[in-house]
BAVEX-379668 format. One record per residue: z, x, y of N, C-alpha, C, CB in turn. Coordinates in steps of 0.02 Angstrom, whole numbers, padded with zeros to 5 digits, always signed. Glycine has a CB too. Layout:
BEGIN
ZXYZXYZXYZXY/...
This chain:
BEGIN
+07342+04839+06298+07351+04856+06368+07288+04889+06394+07412+04902+06379/+07267+04868+06454+07208+04897+06485+07225+04912+06557+07147+04851+06479/+07218+04976+06577+07233+04994+06646+07183+05044+06673+07304+05023+06651/+07118+05032+06658+07066+05078+06677+07011+05043+06718+07036+05111+06615/+07030+05016+06776+06979+04982+06817+06928+05031+06843+07012+04945+06874/+06868+05006+06858+06814+05045+06885+06807+05029+06959+06747+05031+06847/+06817+05079+07002+06814+05069+07074+06744+05080+07102+06862+05115+07109/+06694+05091+07059+06626+05102+07084+06600+05038+07117+06579+05124+07027/+06558+05047+07167+06529+04989+07201+06579+04951+07243+06499+04942+07150/+06628+04986+07273+06680+04953+07312+06649+04916+07372+06732+05004+07336/+06678+04860+07387+06655+04820+07443+06708+04825+07499+06644+04745+07423/+06696+04792+07555+06744+04792+07609+06792+04734+07600+06709+04789+07678/+06850+04736+07635+06898+04683+07631+06963+04706+07600+06869+04625+07592/+07007+04660+07588+07073+04674+07558+07066+04677+07482+07125+04620+07579/+07080+04735+07455+07073+04744+07383+07130+04709+07346+07073+04819+07365/+07113+04680+07288+07164+04650+07245+07146+04667+07173+07168+04574+07255/+07194+04659+07129+07184+04668+07058+07204+04604+07022+07223+04729+07031/+07162+04581+06977+07179+04523+06935+07202+04549+06867+07117+04474+06927/+07262+04528+06847+07291+04548+06782+07325+04487+06752+07341+04607+06791/+07339+04491+06687+07379+04439+06656+07422+04467+06600+07335+04383+06629/+07477+04434+06588+07519+04448+06530+07520+04386+06487+07591+04468+06551/+07483+04387+06431+07477+04330+06386+07449+04268+06420+07545+04314+06356/+07404+04279+06467+07373+04223+06502+07410+04201+06565+07367+04166+06457/+07472+04224+06574+07509+04212+06636+07479+04260+06688+07588+04225+06626/+07437+04233+06734+07394+04276+06773+07416+04284+06845+07325+04249+06772/+07397+04342+06872+07420+04364+06938+07364+04394+06979+07477+04414+06930/+07366+04381+07044+07326+04418+07092+07374+04467+07126+07290+04371+07144/+07360+04532+07119+07407+04583+07141+07377+04623+07199+07424+04631+07082/+07414+04625+07254+07394+04664+07313+07441+04724+07319+07396+04621+07378/+07414+04780+07343+07454+04839+07357+07466+04842+07432+07420+04904+07331/+07528+04826+07453+07545+04827+07524+07589+04885+07543+07578+04764+07543/+07590+04937+07502+07635+04993+07516+07614+05031+07579+07637+05040+07457/+07550+05034+07594+07527+05073+07652+07533+05034+07717+07455+05094+07642/+07530+04967+07714+07527+04929+07776+07575+04869+07778+07457+04905+07788/+07623+04866+07731+07674+04814+07731+07642+04744+07734+07722+04824+07789/+07595+04730+07691+07561+04666+07689+07613+04610+07681+07510+04663+07630/+07608+04559+07724+07655+04503+07724+07616+04437+07720+07702+04506+07787/+07602+04414+07660+07563+04353+07651+07606+04292+07668+07537+04349+07579/+07575+04245+07703+07610+04182+07717+07606+04137+07656+07578+04147+07779/+07645+04083+07657+07643+04034+07602+07573+04003+07597+07697+03979+07613/+07542+03989+07655+07475+03960+07655+07424+04008+07624+07455+03941+07726/+07429+04071+07641+07383+04120+07613+07391+04125+07538+07395+04189+07645/+07454+04128+07515+07466+04132+07442+07439+04071+07407+07542+04139+07428/+07449+04013+07437+07426+03951+07406+07349+03949+07402+07452+03890+07447/+07315+03972+07453+07242+03976+07452+07218+04025+07399+07215+03995+07521/+07248+04083+07396+07228+04134+07348+07237+04109+07276+07269+04199+07358/+07292+04074+07264+07308+04051+07196+07266+03992+07174+07381+04033+07192/+07234+03957+07221+07196+03897+07204+07139+03913+07155+07167+03866+07267/+07135+03875+07102+07086+03890+07049+07017+03861+07064+07110+03864+06983/+07012+03815+07110+06947+03787+07127+06914+03823+07187+06954+03714+07142/+06955+03840+07237+06927+03869+07298+06955+03938+07315+06939+03823+07356/+07001+03963+07274+07029+04029+07284+07011+04074+07226+07104+04025+07293/+07049+04127+07219+07039+04173+07163+07065+04142+07099+07074+04241+07176/+07124+04109+07104+07154+04076+07047+07205+04118+07012+07101+04055+06999/+07268+04094+07010+07321+04130+06974+07384+04086+06972+07337+04198+07008/+07431+04107+06930+07496+04074+06928+07541+04099+06984+07529+04085+06860/+07538+04164+06997+07578+04194+07051+07538+04247+07088+07643+04225+07022/+07552+04253+07153+07524+04306+07194+07577+04360+07202+07500+04279+07265/+07559+04421+07187+07607+04477+07187+07587+04527+07241+07610+04511+07117/+07636+04551+07279+07624+04604+07328+07670+04663+07311+07636+04579+07401/+07640+04721+07300+07679+04783+07289+07694+04813+07357+07640+04834+07243/+07758+04823+07370+07781+04848+07435+07824+04910+07427+07820+04793+07473/+07836+04948+07481+07880+05006+07475+07952+04985+07460+07877+05047+07540/+07989+05030+07431+08060+05018+07417+08098+05083+07427+08070+04992+07345/+08157+05077+07458+08201+05134+07466+08246+05143+07405+08244+05127+07528/+08245+05094+07360+08290+05094+07302+08255+05107+07236+08328+05029+07299/+08189+05098+07234+08152+05103+07172+08083+05130+07186+08147+05034+07137/+08041+05134+07134+07973+05160+07144+07931+05112+07186+07939+05172+07077/+07947+05048+07184+07911+04999+07224+07952+04934+07225+07840+04986+07198/+07936+04891+07274+07964+04824+07277+07909+04775+07257+07992+04807+07348/+07927+04723+07219+07879+04673+07197+07897+04606+07229+07878+04667+07119/+07852+04581+07273+07860+04515+07302+07821+04465+07261+07836+04515+07377/+07851+04407+07248+07821+04357+07203+07815+04290+07240+07863+04349+07138/+07754+04264+07244+07742+04199+07273+07707+04154+07223+07700+04204+07339/+07736+04095+07211+07708+04048+07164+07642+04019+07189+07757+03992+07149/+07609+03982+07145+07545+03952+07163+07552+03901+07219+07514+03918+07103/+07611+03873+07228+07622+03825+07283+07644+03859+07347+07674+03773+07263/+07646+03926+07347+07665+03964+07406+07738+03982+07411+07646+03927+07466/+07780+03951+07369+07852+03966+07371+07865+04035+07344+07891+03913+07331/+07919+04066+07367+07937+04133+07346+07994+04131+07296+07956+04176+07407/+07989+04173+07245+08041+04177+07193+08063+04249+07184+08016+04147+07126/+08119+04258+07149+08149+04324+07143+08129+04363+07081+08222+04318+07145/+08105+04328+07029+08092+04362+06966+08031+04334+06931+08153+04357+06921/+07995+04378+06897+07940+04359+06853+07930+04416+06804+07873+04344+06894/+07948+04404+06742+07947+04457+06692+07877+04482+06676+07979+04433+06629/+07829+04436+06668+07761+04458+06652+07729+04495+06711+07717+04398+06633/+07744+04474+06772+07720+04511+06830+07751+04581+06833+07736+04473+06895/+07815+04586+06814+07847+04652+06813+07813+04698+06764+07922+04645+06795/+07790+04670+06707+07755+04712+06658+07687+04734+06685+07747+04674+06592/+07652+04689+06721+07587+04707+06750+07595+04759+06805+07553+04644+06777/+07642+04748+06850+07654+04797+06904+07679+04862+06874+07706+04770+06955/+07722+04858+06823+07744+04918+06789+07687+04957+06760+07793+04901+06734/+07639+04923+06731+07580+04956+06702+07541+04993+06756+07534+04904+06668/+07533+04962+06815+07499+04995+06871+07536+05058+06892+07492+04946+06930/+07601+05052+06901+07641+05109+06925+07644+05165+06873+07711+05086+06944/+07651+05146+06810+07652+05196+06757+07587+05236+06754+07665+05163+06688/+07531+05200+06761+07466+05232+06757+07454+05278+06817+07411+05180+06753/+07471+05256+06877+07456+05296+06936+07502+05357+06941+07462+05254+06999/+07562+05352+06913+07608+05409+06915+07605+05452+06853+07677+05384+06924/+07569+05428+06802+07564+05464+06738+07634+05482+06712+07521+05528+06746/+07677+05430+06712+07747+05439+06691+07762+05389+06635+07796+05430+06751/+07820+05395+06605+07841+05351+06550+07889+05297+06573+07872+05391+06495/+07916+05303+06634+07965+05254+06657+07959+05246+06733+08037+05275+06638/+07963+05184+06756+07965+05170+06828+08017+05117+06841+07895+05148+06854/+08038+05112+06904+08085+05060+06925+08052+05015+06977+08151+05090+06953/+08067+04950+06973+08037+04901+07017+08093+04860+07048+07987+04855+06980/+08098+04861+07115+08147+04819+07150+08119+04749+07157+08165+04850+07219/+08161+04699+07142+08143+04629+07152+08200+04595+07190+08129+04593+07083/+08189+04532+07208+08242+04494+07239+08302+04484+07194+08217+04428+07261/+08291+04492+07128+08345+04483+07080+08378+04548+07059+08318+04448+07019/+08354+04605+07086+08383+04669+07068+08328+04718+07047+08432+04661+07011/+08349+04775+07021+08303+04828+07002+08289+04825+06927+08331+04898+07022/+08225+04824+06909+08204+04822+06839+08176+04890+06819+08151+04766+06828/+08191+04910+06758+08164+04972+06730+08108+04955+06681+08219+05014+06696/+08051+04986+06690+07992+04973+06649+07971+05037+06614+07935+04944+06691/+07958+05033+06549+07938+05092+06510+07876+05077+06469+07996+05115+06464/+07839+05131+06454+07783+05127+06408+07810+05130+06337+07731+05185+06421/+07788+05084+06294+07811+05081+06225+07750+05072+06180+07863+05024+06215/+07712+05126+06169+07650+05121+06133+07600+05080+06172+07661+05090+06063/+07573+05027+06141+07526+04983+06176+07561+04928+06215+07478+04953+06127/+07628+04928+06213+07666+04876+06247+07700+04903+06309+07718+04846+06199/+07716+04858+06354+07757+04873+06413+07824+04838+06403+07722+04852+06480/+07878+04875+06409+07945+04847+06400+07982+04848+06466+07985+04886+06346/+08012+04792+06483+08051+04786+06545+08123+04768+06528+08020+04733+06592/+08170+04806+06556+08241+04787+06553+08252+04736+06608+08289+04850+06561/+08262+04673+06588+08269+04619+06637+08341+04608+06660+08242+04556+06607/+08386+04651+06638+08455+04646+06660+08496+04595+06622+08457+04630+06733/+08554+04580+06649+08600+04534+06616+08589+04462+06640+08673+04555+06629/+08592+04414+06593+08587+04344+06614+08649+04323+06653+08578+04299+06552/+08640+04275+06696+08696+04244+06731+08704+04173+06705+08686+04244+06810/+08765+04154+06689+08775+04091+06652+08825+04044+06684+08797+04106+06583/+08861+04066+06735+08909+04021+06768+08871+03967+06806+08955+04061+06817/+08902+03908+06812+08867+03850+06842+08841+03865+06912+08913+03790+06843/+08881+03902+06952+08861+03916+07021+08809+03971+07025+08921+03934+07062/+08799+04008+06969+08749+04061+06967+08680+04035+06947+08771+04116+06920/+08676+03976+06917+08611+03950+06893+08563+03939+06952+08621+03884+06854/+08580+03904+07007+08641+03866+07019+08633+03792+07001+08661+03873+07093/+08691+03761+06988+08695+03689+06980+08730+03659+07040+08732+03670+06914/+08723+03595+07050+08754+03563+07108+08827+03546+07095+08717+03500+07126/+08850+03553+07032+08919+03538+07015+08940+03579+06954+08929+03463+07002/+09005+03584+06943+09032+03622+06887+09016+03586+06822+09108+03633+06895/+08975+03619+06779+08956+03591+06715+08955+03646+06663+08888+03555+06719/+08959+03627+06599+08955+03675+06544+08883+03696+06535+08984+03644+06478/+08866+03757+06554+08796+03779+06552+08771+03795+06482+08787+03840+06596/+08817+03804+06434+08796+03817+06365+08776+03752+06330+08852+03851+06326/+08797+03696+06356+08781+03631+06327+08781+03580+06384+08832+03611+06270/+08727+03582+06423+08724+03544+06485+08718+03469+06470+08664+03567+06527/+08759+03430+06504+08758+03358+06496+08699+03330+06535+08826+03325+06519/+08640+03334+06504+08578+03313+06537+08531+03285+06484+08545+03373+06575/+08507+03225+06496+08457+03193+06451+08401+03165+06493+08490+03138+06408/+08340+03185+06477+08280+03158+06509+08231+03142+06453+08250+03210+06561/+08219+03078+06443+08175+03057+06389+08201+03082+06322+08104+03083+06401/+08158+03115+06282+08180+03140+06217+08218+03207+06220+08121+03148+06172/+08225+03236+06279+08257+03301+06287+08329+03292+06309+08219+03343+06339/+08374+03331+06276+08445+03324+06293+08482+03388+06278+08476+03266+06256/+08541+03394+06308+08590+03447+06296+08559+03517+06296+08624+03436+06230/+08528+03537+06352+08498+03603+06355+08550+03657+06371+08443+03604+06408/+08526+03719+06370+08564+03777+06395+08534+03796+06462+08561+03838+06344/+08576+03813+06510+08553+03836+06575+08569+03910+06583+08586+03795+06633/+08520+03949+06604+08527+04021+06612+08489+04043+06675+08499+04059+06548/+08517+04090+06711+08482+04120+06768+08461+04191+06748+08526+04120+06832/+08395+04203+06750+08367+04270+06738+08331+04294+06801+08319+04270+06676/+08366+04289+06857+08335+04303+06922+08308+04240+06953+08280+04355+06915/+08300+04188+06913+08281+04121+06935+08310+04071+06885+08203+04113+06942/+08317+04008+06903+08351+03960+06860+08307+03934+06804+08376+03902+06902/+08336+03932+06743+08301+03907+06684+08345+03857+06647+08281+03965+06638/+08312+03807+06618+08346+03759+06575+08305+03755+06511+08354+03688+06610/+08340+03762+06453+08306+03770+06389+08328+03715+06342+08322+03839+06359/+08278+03677+06317+08290+03623+06269+08264+03644+06201+08255+03556+06293/+08303+03632+06149+08281+03645+06080+08258+03580+06048+08339+03678+06038/+08198+03582+06019+08167+03522+05992+08139+03537+05922+08110+03497+06039/+08122+03484+05886+08094+03492+05819+08020+03511+05821+08103+03429+05779/+07984+03490+05872+07912+03502+05877+07892+03505+05950+07872+03447+05839/+07875+03564+05973+07858+03572+06045+07794+03533+06062+07849+03646+06062/+07750+03525+06013+07687+03490+06027+07696+03415+06035+07638+03504+05972/+07754+03389+06014+07767+03317+06020+07798+03298+06087+07813+03295+05963/+07811+03348+06129+07844+03336+06193+07792+03335+06249+07898+03390+06208/+07793+03283+06290+07747+03276+06346+07773+03318+06405+07739+03201+06367/+07765+03385+06398+07793+03430+06448+07761+03420+06516+07783+03502+06426/+07698+03401+06518+07665+03390+06582+07698+03334+06622+07591+03374+06570/+07725+03285+06587+07759+03229+06621+07833+03244+06634+07753+03166+06578/+07866+03275+06585+07938+03286+06590+07955+03348+06632+07968+03294+06522/+07910+03397+06632+07924+03459+06668+07940+03449+06742+07865+03505+06662/+07896+03415+06780+07910+03407+06851+07972+03365+06865+07852+03375+06885/+07986+03316+06821+08046+03275+06830+08109+03317+06823+08047+03217+06780/+08111+03360+06771+08170+03402+06760+08174+03457+06812+08168+03432+06689/+08117+03487+06830+08116+03540+06881+08151+03516+06944+08044+03560+06897/+08140+03454+06964+08166+03428+07026+08228+03384+07017+08113+03389+07062/+08259+03388+06959+08318+03346+06945+08374+03364+06994+08342+03355+06872/+08414+03316+07012+08462+03323+07067+08514+03377+07055+08496+03258+07078/+08528+03395+06992+08580+03445+06980+08555+03516+06992+08607+03439+06909/+08489+03525+07005+08461+03591+07016+08441+03597+07090+08399+03604+06970/+08486+03622+07133+08471+03626+07204+08413+03673+07221+08532+03647+07242/+08399+03721+07177+08343+03767+07189+08286+03753+07140+08366+03840+07182/+08286+03692+07111+08238+03673+07059+08250+03718+06997+08165+03680+07085/+08211+03707+06944+08222+03745+06883+08158+03752+06844+08275+03711+06839/+08152+03807+06807+08100+03816+06757+08122+03781+06694+08085+03892+06745/+08076+03748+06660+08092+03706+06603+08059+03733+06540+08071+03633+06615/+08100+03748+06489+08074+03773+06425+08090+03725+06369+08102+03842+06409/+08042+03716+06323+08055+03681+06260+08042+03730+06204+08011+03616+06253/+08087+03732+06155+08086+03784+06104+08095+03753+06035+08141+03836+06117/+08054+03777+05988+08057+03755+05919+08074+03816+05875+07989+03723+05897/+08124+03809+05832+08143+03862+05786+08097+03859+05724+08218+03856+05765/+08058+03911+05713+08014+03913+05655+08040+03960+05600+07945+03935+05676/+08103+03983+05608+08135+04022+05556+08120+04096+05559+08116+03996+05490/+08164+04136+05529+08155+04209+05524+08146+04242+05592+08096+04226+05480/+08183+04217+05642+08179+04248+05708+08116+04234+05747+08187+04320+05702/+08080+04181+05728+08018+04163+05761+08029+04097+05799+07959+04155+05710/+08021+04100+05865+08030+04041+05908+07964+04022+05940+08084+04055+05961/+07947+03959+05937+07888+03933+05972+07911+03904+06039+07850+03879+05929/+07879+03925+06093+07905+03912+06160+07848+03888+06206+07938+03975+06189/+07861+03833+06242+07816+03811+06295+07857+03804+06359+07782+03743+06277/+07824+03814+06416+07862+03818+06478+07825+03783+06535+07875+03891+06498/+07866+03748+06575+07845+03721+06640+07877+03764+06693+07865+03644+06648/+07836+03800+06732+07864+03846+06782+07873+03811+06849+07819+03907+06791/+07930+03822+06878+07944+03797+06945+07891+03822+06994+08015+03819+06968/+07858+03775+07027+07808+03794+07077+07740+03813+07050+07834+03849+07117/+07732+03812+06984+07668+03832+06954+07643+03783+06902+07674+03901+06924/+07688+03745+06871+07669+03698+06818+07669+03731+06750+07601+03670+06833/+07632+03702+06703+07629+03731+06635+07589+03796+06638+07596+03681+06585/+07618+03849+06612+07584+03914+06609+07582+03937+06537+07619+03966+06655/+07536+03982+06522+07528+04004+06453+07583+04051+06431+07461+04039+06445/+07620+04079+06479+07676+04122+06463+07719+04130+06525+07652+04192+06437/+07783+04143+06515+07829+04157+06570+07882+04205+06544+07862+04090+06597/+07883+04265+06571+07927+04317+06546+08001+04302+06558+07911+04381+06578/+08018+04280+06618+08089+04266+06632+08113+04207+06590+08100+04252+06706/+08067+04158+06576+08085+04102+06532+08098+04126+06462+08030+04049+06533/+08056+04173+06437+08068+04201+06370+08135+04237+06367+08011+04249+06351/+08154+04270+06421+08220+04302+06425+08276+04250+06420+08227+04343+06490/+08268+04195+06456+08318+04142+06453+08321+04112+06383+08301+04087+06505/+08264+04107+06350+08261+04077+06283+08299+04121+06232+08188+04068+06260/+08291+04187+06234+08327+04229+06185+08402+04223+06196+08304+04303+06191/+08424+04216+06258+08495+04207+06271+08519+04139+06245+08510+04212+06347/+08481+04087+06260+08500+04019+06239+08500+04013+06163+08453+03967+06269/+08449+04041+06130+08445+04037+06057+08501+04077+06024+08377+04062+06033/+08521+04132+06054+08577+04171+06028+08642+04133+06035+08581+04239+06063/+08652+04102+06093+08713+04063+06104+08718+04005+06056+08715+04038+06177/+08662+03977+06036+08662+03921+05988+08660+03944+05915+08602+03875+06002/+08664+04011+05905+08663+04040+05838+08599+04024+05800+08723+04016+05797/+08544+04017+05836+08479+04006+05805+08448+04073+05785+08432+03968+05853/+08459+04124+05826+08437+04193+05811+08495+04240+05824+08374+04213+05853/+08489+04301+05798+08542+04351+05806+08522+04401+05860+08555+04388+05739/+08513+04376+05922+08500+04416+05982+08434+04454+05981+08556+04465+05991/+08390+04436+05934+08325+04467+05931+08275+04416+05904+08326+04531+05886/+08215+04412+05935+08167+04361+05913+08097+04380+05936+08186+04292+05940/+08049+04354+05899+07979+04352+05921+07967+04283+05950+07928+04369+05862/+07947+04281+06013+07936+04218+06047+07862+04205+06055+07972+04217+06116/+07838+04152+06024+07768+04133+06027+07758+04082+06083+07744+04105+05958/+07722+04104+06134+07705+04060+06190+07632+04039+06183+07718+04095+06258/+07609+03995+06226+07540+03972+06221+07491+04031+06225+07525+03922+06277/+07509+04083+06263+07464+04139+06272+07472+04197+06224+07472+04165+06340/+07524+04196+06182+07534+04251+06135+07608+04265+06124+07500+04313+06161/+07622+04326+06102+07689+04345+06079+07724+04391+06128+07684+04378+06011/+07789+04378+06137+07834+04424+06170+07890+04442+06121+07864+04392+06236/+07912+04504+06125+07963+04529+06079+08027+04540+06119+07940+04596+06044/+08079+04502+06102+08138+04496+06144+08200+04521+06108+08147+04425+06166/+08244+04555+06146+08309+04576+06121+08361+04567+06176+08307+04651+06097/+08417+04537+06157+08476+04535+06201+08522+04588+06175+08511+04463+06202/+08521+04647+06206+08552+04706+06176+08628+04706+06181+08525+04769+06208/+08658+04757+06150+08732+04760+06146+08764+04772+06214+08753+04814+06098/+08726+04796+06263+08752+04804+06330+08744+04741+06372+08717+04862+06365/+08717+04688+06341+08708+04625+06376+08644+04619+06416+08765+04614+06421/+08600+04669+06410+08537+04668+06446+08483+04636+06403+08515+04739+06468/+08437+04601+06434+08380+04571+06398+08320+04617+06404+08364+04499+06425/+08293+04638+06347+08235+04681+06344+08175+04640+06322+08247+04742+06295/+08120+04645+06360+08060+04607+06347+08001+04654+06338+08046+04557+06403/+07964+04646+06282+07906+04688+06267+07845+04645+06255+07919+04734+06207/+07788+04667+06280+07726+04632+06268+07668+04669+06299+07729+04561+06296/+07608+04645+06286+07548+04676+06313+07530+04649+06381+07491+04667+06265/+07491+04688+06418+07462+04665+06482+07388+04679+06480+07497+04701+06542/+07351+04642+06520+07278+04648+06520+07252+04653+06591+07245+04589+06484/+07212+04704+06604+07176+04710+06667+07114+04666+06662+07157+04785+06684/+07101+04625+06713+07042+04582+06713+06987+04610+06757+07062+04511+06737/+07001+04619+06822+06952+04649+06866+06984+04666+06933+06892+04601+06878/+06951+04709+06972+06969+04722+07041+06919+04685+07086+06969+04798+07057/+06943+04661+07143+06899+04626+07189+06920+04639+07261+06897+04552+07175/+06882+04610+07307+06895+04618+07379+06893+04550+07413+06844+04667+07411/+06945+04535+07450+06951+04471+07484+06934+04482+07558+07022+04440+07476/+06881+04449+07582+06856+04463+07649+06881+04415+07702+06782+04463+07649/+06910+04359+07682+06928+04307+07731+07003+04292+07731+06889+04243+07716/+07044+04343+07718+07116+04333+07713+07145+04304+07777+07151+04398+07697/+07124+04329+07835+07152+04306+07899+07136+04232+07911+07125+04348+07956/+07082+04207+07884+07063+04138+07894+07106+04090+07852+06989+04128+07877/+07144+04117+07806+07187+04076+07764+07255+04063+07794+07196+04109+07697/+07271+04093+07850+07338+04088+07881+07352+04016+07903+07344+04135+07942/
């Protein structure tokens, strides 16, 4: 974990911070003083990797009457979502450092998350999974523990909502799956009215799961915290793990527990990349 940016040589413009959790990267703005309200077009320009800053999600920290701060999340395509576990860990790291405290709360569209310092790791209580068909949501009543869905070599996934919809397929070899081709097809499949995040998971034994993810509105990312939360629930329901696992994503490891109270706990490192200043924000509207 690194949370010691250098503010020397500050420039003019809108300040942002670039951070990532296992390569799942974010451009983070602090809008608590002025209620910054980025449009979808602005978020899309900022997230662009060729002509913008480049990130998977654009995050705005805003005031909250219910928690230490509110976290707004906009995908690379400009769409807004309710949850992002790795972003919660990055924002949690910022709030923990500035308050010099051991615990903070973050309000999201999916509810209030509690974030704590755990040595070199940041742990977020991501709350309870939602598993009913209308909570995912699906377009019709279906068994979410064993979804009647087949797309190419992928079939019979588990559907879980962790603040956003996830569908999890268990496979023998994640590297043998053409996720770049299958991800967008499944994301936009007709039974998912709000689209879905798509995970493929390989059991490597002894509580070690290999996980790749196609994120709704972002594409293949090196890590996705809410997807890892959905995976620990799905793997537990399938009796692949006993409610605890190390999940290996393209960007690194997350340590997951589905605790006895039904809450999903996610632990992992975060990395500060740099602080910068955006001078042409208004021109992106």
